[in-house]
C-alpha positions in Angstrom: 0.0 0.0 0.0 2.7 2.4 1.0 4.8 1.4 -2.0 1.9 1.9 -4.4 1.3 5.4 -3.0 5.0 6.2 -3.3 5.0 5.0 -6.9 1.9 7.1 -7.7 3.5 10.2 -6.0 6.7 9.7 -8.0 4.6 9.4 -11.2 2.7 12.6 -10.4 6.0 14.5 -9.8 7.4 13.1 -13.0 4.4 14.3 -15.0 4.5 17.7 -13.1 8.0 18.5 -14.1 7.7 17.0 -17.6 10.6 14.6 -17.0 10.3 13.2 -20.5 11.2 16.7 -21.9 14.7 16.7 -20.2 16.3 15.9 -23.6 15.4 19.4 -24.9 18.2 21.3 -23.1 20.3 18.3 -22.0 21.6 17.8 -25.6 22.8 21.4 -25.8 24.4 21.2 -22.4 26.3 18.0 -23.2 27.5 19.2 -26.5 28.7 22.5 -24.9 30.5 20.5 -22.2 32.3 18.3 -24.8 33.3 21.3 -26.9 34.5 23.2 -23.8 36.7 20.3 -22.6 37.9 19.3 -26.1 36.6 15.8 -25.5 35.4 14.2 -22.3 36.0 16.1 -19.0 36.7 14.3 -15.8 34.0 12.1 -14.3 33.8 14.6 -11.4 32.9 17.5 -13.7 30.4 15.4 -15.7 28.7 14.2 -12.5 28.2 17.7 -11.0 27.2 19.2 -14.3 24.4 16.6 -14.6 23.4 17.1 -11.0 23.2 20.9 -11.5 21.3 20.4 -14.7 18.7 18.1 -13.2 18.3 20.2 -10.1 17.8 23.3 -12.2 15.4 22.0 -14.8 13.3 20.0 -12.3 13.0 22.9 -9.9 12.2 25.3 -12.8 9.3 23.1 -14.1 8.0 22.5 -10.6 7.9 26.2 -9.6 6.3 27.0 -13.0 3.4 24.7 -12.2 3.0 26.4 -8.8 3.0 29.9 -10.2 0.6 29.0 -13.0 -1.8 26.9 -11.0 -4.7 29.4 -11.1 -4.2 30.0 -14.9 -4.0 26.2 -15.5 -7.2 25.6 -13.5 -9.1 28.0 -15.8 -7.8 26.5 -19.1 -9.6 23.3 -20.1 -6.4 22.0 -21.7 -4.3 22.4 -18.5 -7.0 21.8 -15.9 -6.0 18.1 -15.7 -2.6 18.9 -14.4 -1.6 17.7 -10.9 -2.1 20.9 -9.0 -5.5 21.9 -10.4 -6.7 18.4 -9.8 -5.4 18.4 -6.3 -3.1 15.4 -6.8 -0.3 17.4 -5.4 -0.4 20.4 -3.0 1.3 23.7 -3.6 3.1 23.6 -0.3 4.8 20.2 -1.0 5.7 21.3 -4.6 7.3 24.5 -3.2 9.4 22.3 -0.8 10.3 20.0 -3.6 11.3 23.0 -5.7 13.5 24.4 -2.9 15.3 21.1 -2.5 15.9 21.0 -6.3 17.3 24.6 -6.3 19.5 23.8 -3.3 20.9 20.8 -5.1 21.7 23.0 -8.1 23.6 25.5 -6.0 25.5 22.8 -4.2 26.5 21.3 -7.5 27.6 24.7 -8.8 29.7 25.1 -5.7 31.4 21.8 -6.4 32.3 23.0 -9.9 33.9 26.4 -9.6 33.4 29.8 -8.0 32.1 31.4 -11.2 29.2 28.9 -11.4 28.2 29.7 -7.8 28.5 33.5 -8.4 26.2 33.3 -11.4 23.7 30.8 -9.9 21.4 33.6 -8.6 20.9 34.8 -12.2 19.9 31.3 -13.3 17.5 31.1 -10.3 16.0 34.5 -11.2 15.4 33.4 -14.8 13.8 30.1 -13.8 11.4 31.9 -11.5 10.6 35.0 -13.4 9.7 33.1 -16.6 6.4 32.0 -15.2 5.4 35.6 -14.5 6.3 36.9 -17.9 3.1 35.7 -19.6 1.3 38.2 -17.3 3.0 41.2 -18.8 4.9 40.5 -22.0 4.4 38.5 -25.3 8.2 37.9 -25.2 7.6 35.2 -22.6 8.7 32.6 -25.2 12.1 34.2 -25.5 12.5 34.4 -21.8 11.8 30.6 -21.7 14.4 30.2 -24.4 17.0 32.2 -22.5 16.3 30.2 -19.4 16.8 27.0 -21.2 20.1 28.4 -22.7 21.5 28.7 -19.2 22.2 24.9 -19.5 24.7 25.0 -22.4 26.3 28.3 -21.2 26.5 26.9 -17.6 28.1 23.7 -18.8 30.7 25.7 -20.7 31.4 27.8 -17.6 31.6 24.6 -15.4 34.4 23.2 -17.6 36.4 26.3 -18.4 35.5 28.9 -15.7 35.2 31.6 -18.4 32.9 32.7 -21.2 33.7 32.8 -25.0 31.8 33.2 -28.2 31.1 29.6 -28.8 28.8 29.0 -25.9 27.0 32.3 -26.7 26.2 31.0 -30.2 25.1 27.6 -28.7 23.0 29.4 -26.1 21.5 31.6 -28.8 20.5 28.6 -30.9 19.0 26.9 -27.8 17.1 30.1 -27.0 15.5 30.5 -30.5 14.8 26.8 -30.9 12.9 26.5 -27.6 11.1 29.9 -28.2 10.1 28.7 -31.7 8.4 25.5 -30.7 6.9 27.1 -27.6 5.2 29.6 -29.9 3.8 26.7 -31.9 2.6 25.0 -28.7 1.1 28.2 -27.4 -0.9 28.8 -30.6 -3.6 26.3 -29.4 -4.3 28.6 -26.4 -5.0 31.7 -28.6 -8.6 32.0 -27.6 -8.0 31.3 -24.0 -5.1 33.8 -23.8 -7.2 36.6 -25.4 -10.1 36.0 -23.1 -8.0 35.9 -20.0 -5.4 38.5 -20.6 -2.5 36.1 -20.9 0.4 37.4 -23.0 1.9 35.4 -25.8 3.2 35.9 -29.3 0.1 34.2 -30.8 -2.2 36.4 -28.7 -0.3 39.6 -29.7 0.3 39.0 -33.4 -2.3 36.3 -34.3 -1.7 32.6 -34.9 -0.7 33.0 -38.6 2.0 35.6 -37.8 3.1 33.7 -34.7 3.7 30.5 -36.8 5.8 32.7 -39.2 7.8 34.0 -36.3 8.4 30.5 -35.0 9.7 29.5 -38.5 12.0 32.5 -38.5 13.3 31.6 -35.1 14.1 28.1 -36.3 15.7 29.4 -39.4 18.0 31.6 -37.3 18.6 28.6 -35.0 20.1 26.7 -38.0 22.3 29.6 -38.9 23.6 29.8 -35.3 24.3 26.1 -35.2 26.2 26.4 -38.5 28.3 29.1 -37.0 29.0 26.8 -34.0 30.3 24.3 -36.4 32.6 26.9 -38.0 33.9 28.2 -34.7 34.6 24.7 -33.3 37.6 22.7 -34.5 36.0 19.5 -33.2 32.9 19.5 -35.3 32.9 18.2 -38.9 30.9 16.4 -41.6 28.8 14.3 -39.2 27.7 17.4 -37.3 26.7 19.1 -40.6 24.8 16.0 -41.7 22.9 16.3 -38.4 22.1 19.9 -39.3 20.6 18.8 -42.6 18.5 16.2 -40.8 17.4 18.9 -38.3 16.5 21.2 -41.2 14.2 18.5 -42.7 12.6 18.0 -39.3 12.0 21.7 -39.0 10.3 21.8 -42.4 8.1 18.9 -41.4 7.3 20.6 -38.1 6.1 23.8 -39.8 4.3 22.0 -42.6 2.0 20.0 -40.3 0.6 23.0 -38.5 -1.3 26.0 -39.8 -3.8 28.6 -38.5 -6.6 26.4 -39.8 -5.2 23.1 -38.5 -3.7 23.0 -35.0 -4.4 19.4 -34.4 -0.8 18.4 -34.8 0.6 21.1 -32.5 1.8 18.6 -29.8 3.5 16.5 -32.4 5.1 19.5 -34.1 6.3 21.2 -30.9 7.2 18.3 -28.7 7.6 15.0 -30.6 9.5 16.3 -33.6 11.7 18.5 -31.4 12.6 15.6 -29.3 14.0 14.0 -32.5 15.8 17.3 -33.2 17.4 17.1 -29.8 18.4 13.5 -30.2 19.9 14.1 -33.7 21.9 17.1 -32.5 23.2 15.1 -29.5 24.2 12.0 -31.5 25.9 13.8 -34.3 27.5 16.3 -32.0 28.9 13.7 -29.7 30.3 11.5 -32.5 32.1 14.5 -34.0 33.3 15.9 -30.7 34.7 12.6 -29.5 36.2 11.1 -32.7 
């Protein structure tokens, strides 16, 4: 009985923090780590980077659900989430979030002083994102910048300094995430308008929002191409990966339209999980061979 409840609780938390979406920023973080170390860093560095990453992304998703609980309860699409349903309580999720963020800070301290010094900025971004939809349509970009803290942080963890390469990786991560978040947000156009929720679809209309998402993904490819040029570790396999990603982007934007948003979840999540996997596999092969 106790075991079954524990399993159910773990499942609820896994769904709450969208554990299956970990791959979205993890791929960029791992490639950044490999490029920063010119191969594999020590097991010590790898371990603490992964701990910091998991603490940050898990805490960020949990606090997002707490902050958005009232909005989620009003939206028929999100009313089935754990907090609106009462499967989890705000107080326990806040405690869970605090533990996750403490783990991130401890991991940062185990890496180097610069990571600890910059950790408050990462925490600020992870918390403020959830509030941005209340006052700016640029909330998708804030989410992207928050996600980009993963590859930039991984670079800093290895080198202890910033350079142009992680900036371009972070820029690509930012626009990629913002692009598919815009697509996903298009299905809430009517709800956002009616409830005063800010988003690019609500501000510019679904048709223009999808064009903006496509533009973001086009720039993402350009930035990833520049990453390949700047790095002496990436070569033909990496560029083959970019070609595959380009095809996936084309498919993603072809299967959604203002008049047909039935494939929004496939376009924004399923296809971009493949994008992340392709980027990870091709980048790792080139970085390590």
